[in-house]
N, C-alpha and C positions, 0 to 999 in steps of 0.2 A: 503493499500499499504506500510505503514511501516514495516509490517512483511516480504513482499517481499523483500525490501531495505536490512532489517536485517540479511535475510539468503543469500542473495547474498553478503554482507558483510562478513559474516562469512565463506561462502565458501571460498572466497580470504584470508582471515586471516588464514584458515586451511593449504592453500597451503604455504604461506608465513611463517608459523611457523613451516614448515618441517612434517606436518601431513596432508598432502593432501587427504589421504585416508578415513580421517575423514570428508572428505566435501561429500562423497557418501549419507550421509543423506539427503542432499539438494535436491535430484533429485527424481523424480518419477519414477515408475517401467519402463514406457514407453517411459523415456526422450531420448533426441537427443543431442548430444553435439559436436559440430563443433570447432576443434582446429587446428592449424598447417595445414590446407588444408585437414583434415581428419575427417570423420564423424562417431561418436561412438554411437551405438543404444544401448538403454536398460543399466540397472545398471550394468550387469556384463562387459560389454564393457567399460563403463566409468570408472568402479572401475579400471580394468586394465590401463587405462590410467594415473588414479590417482596413483596407487602404483609404475608405471614407474616413474612420477614426484617425489614422494616421496623418491625412492631409489636414485634420481640424488642430493646427498646431496651437490654437488660442487656448485651447481646453487641456489643461495640465492635471493628472490626477495621482492620487495614490490608493491603491486597494489593498486593505488591509482583511486578511482571511482569519476567522478565529470560530470558536464554537464547532469545531470540526467533530463530524460523526462519519466513519467508514465502515462499509459493509462489502463483503467479499464473497463471490459464487463462482462455481465453476458450470459451464453450460453443457451439463452431461445430460440434460432434456432434449437438446437439439443434436446432439451428437458429434458437436464442431469441435468439443474441446477447449475452446477459447476460456480464459479465466477473464470474468469481469469483477469490477469494483465499483461503487458508489460512493462519491464523496459528497457530503453535504456540509454547508459551511455559511455562515454569517458574512457577508462581505460589506466593510465598512468603506464605502466610497468617499473621498477627501478630495474636494475639487480647489485648484490653487487660486486665490484672489489677486485682483488687480495690486494688493499692498504685498504679495509673495506670501501671505500666510495662506495655510491650508485649512479648510472649513469642511467638517461632516456634511456632506450634502444629502446621502441618504444611507440607509441600511437594506442590504439584498439578502434574501433567503436563496442561496444559489447552490444548484445541485449539477456536479458532473459525474457523467457515467464514462467509464473507461473500458476497453477492452485489449486483452492482451493477446496478439495474434501476428503470425510471422515474426516472432522474436520481438516485438515492440509493443509498447502500451500507447493506445491514442484514445483521444477523448471522441466519443460516439454521440453524446448527447450533453447539452448545457441548455439549464433553464436558470434564469435571473429574474427574480421578482422583487418587488418592495416588500419587505418585511409585515409593514404595516400598510396596506394601500390607502391611499385616500380616497374617499368616497364622494 
């Protein structure tokens, strides 16, 4: 599970470092990525989202992952033999203000699902929703 956590942290670090497109390596070819109320399917659509994020140079963020819960399972039921992990976190999203200070923008309930196949762990599904949605 440590590899999965490192992959999620690395992906967020790429975004925070202004290199969002580098994060595409974390995703499986058939991954689904949910963000801002939209679902991006496959690496091409996810890469499009990451390119737009990277181009938004005025938005500087820091993602802090907390309250982690991990579960693991083998895919014995479908015969693939793949290993799967689900990692749930609270993501505290901080956004840089014009004065340089970072302010907590929102807390997100985030779930990453990972699959180990072909000798590598990859994110197959990612959802991220506000912990306390506004009504």
